[in-house]
N, C-alpha and C positions, 0 to 999 in steps of 0.2 A: 931683532934680538928680543927674547922674552925675558921679562923681569919676574923672578920668583920672590914672593914676599917672605920675609923671615918672621918669626914669632914677635920680635920687637916692633916690626913695622905694622903688623895687623893687630888691632885690639878691638874686641867686641864693643858695640856701642854702650853696653852697660859699664864699661870702664871709663868713659869720658868724664863723668862727674867725680868719681873717686880719684882719678889721676889729677884732676884740677885741684881738688880739696887737699890732696897730699902735697902738691907743689906749693899751694898757699901756706900750708903748715911749715914747710921747709923755709919759705921766705920769711914768715913771721918769726920763726925761731932764730933765723940768722940776723934779721934786722932788730927785733925787739929784745931777745935774750942773749944775742951774740953766741948762739949755739949752732954749730954746723951739723946738719944731718946728711948722711951720705948713702942712705938706703941700705945700710948694712944691718944684719941682725944685732950687732953690738950697739948700734945707735939707739935701739929701742930702750936700752937701759936709761939713757938720758931722757927719753920721752916719758917713761914711767916715773922717773924722779920729778920731772916738770909737772906732771899731773898731780903727784903727791904734794908738791909744794903749793900748787894752786888750791888744792883741797884744804890743806892746813891753814891757808890764809883766809879761808871762809868764803871764797867766792861762791855766789849762788849758781846752781846748775844752769838756770835759764841764761845767765850771762856767759856761760862757758860752752853752751851747746854746740855752736859752730866750730869752736876750737877743738872740742873733743871729737867731733866728726872728722876734722882734719887730721888729728893725731891717729884716729882709727884707720882712716884711709891711707895714711903714711905707712902704718904697720902692715896694712893689706898689700901695699905696693912692695914692701920688703919681702913679704911672703910670695908675691907674684914672681919677683926676680929670683928668689931662691928655689922655687918649686915648679914654676911654669903654670901656676894656678891662673884661673880666669875669674874676672868679676862677673857676677850675675845680679840682676835686679828684678824686683817685682813690687808693686804697690809702694814705690818710693823707698824701699829698703834695699840695701846693697850688701852682698856677702861674697865670699870666695868659694870656688870649687877647685880643690887641688886635683892633680892628674889621677889620683887613685879614687876620685869620686866623693871625697869627704867635703863637707860644708863647714865654713868658718865665718864668724861674724866679728871682724876686728873693730868695727865701729861700735857695736854693742860692748865689746870688751873694753874700749876706751871709757865708755860710760860706767862700766863696772869698776874700772880703775879709780875713777873720780869718786865712786862710792866706797872705795877702800877694799874692794873685793876682787880685783883682777890684776892682770899684768900683760901688757902687750909683748914684752920680751918672752914671757913663758908661752903665750899663745903662738908666737912665731916659732919658738923652739919645738912645740908640739906639732905644728903644721909641717914644719920642715922634716921632722922625724916620722910623720904619719901617725901621730898619736891622737886619740880623741877621748875626751872624758865621757 
């Protein structure tokens, strides 16, 4: 009997780290903030609000770097599940390529959110709709 792999079973090696970072962010939010993240586009509203709250509290970027990476990876995983995008990596940077060939950088978008200039929810909306700035 031959086993055919589904898209969920096969993930490029570039996905290994972002998938782990996203899972860590989900666990941290559940345990620390008592917020449940379910990999839905709607859940990104909560993530954007959490980043905004952290920024308003004055946390230094250096102290938040790994959390922001996790939030960005989580948003990336939401996009993967909504569009069939794949993670790509080079030089330590990770980004997504959606099926129509567009590139998205949710980890950098999380950093932009922390700076007050981005939105993971809107990035996901644009990626799902195939829009690019």
